[in-house]
C-alpha positions, 0 to 999 in steps of 0.5 A: 481536506478531501484532496489529502487522503490517500487510498490504496487501489484494490479488488474484491470478492464475494464467493460462497465456500463449497464445502461449508456454505460460508460466504468468503471475503477476499481482497487485495491490494493492486500494485505497480512498478515503484516510483523512484522513492519506493524502487529505494526501499522495495529494491528487488521487485521494485513494486508498490501499492497503487496510491490514488487521491481521493477525487481520482479514487471516486473517478477510478471507481466510476470508470468501467473496469477496462479504463480503470487500467489507466489508474494503475500509475506510481503516486508521484514522489512528493505525495509520500514520505518513507520512514524506516520501522523499528526491529519492535513491529517484528518483536510479537514480545515488545510492547509496541505502542511506543512513539519510537516504532516510527523512525525517520528514514535515513540513506544509511539504514539497511533497507531490509524488511526483516 
């Protein structure tokens, strides 16, 4: 169902690079304060991407830039699940197309990114 889709809120810009005349597309994901689940994982900066349900994302896009600020809230804990990532992800020589790359999150796991 459409309400099952979760999307990241972001901003983008298109500009001309003065030296080459090339059109440059730049993008960024908007972050907000972490919900309880993400605060455990991203425990230094305590932030997370703004995650919107599909219908909310449509409303976000329809609003004026000033009113979009009201949508930049942490995603409810129950909408997301945390999984720790295997060290295979950061190993460029490993075959990363294997099922054990994603492992269920566990409280006792060291919560470092690398």
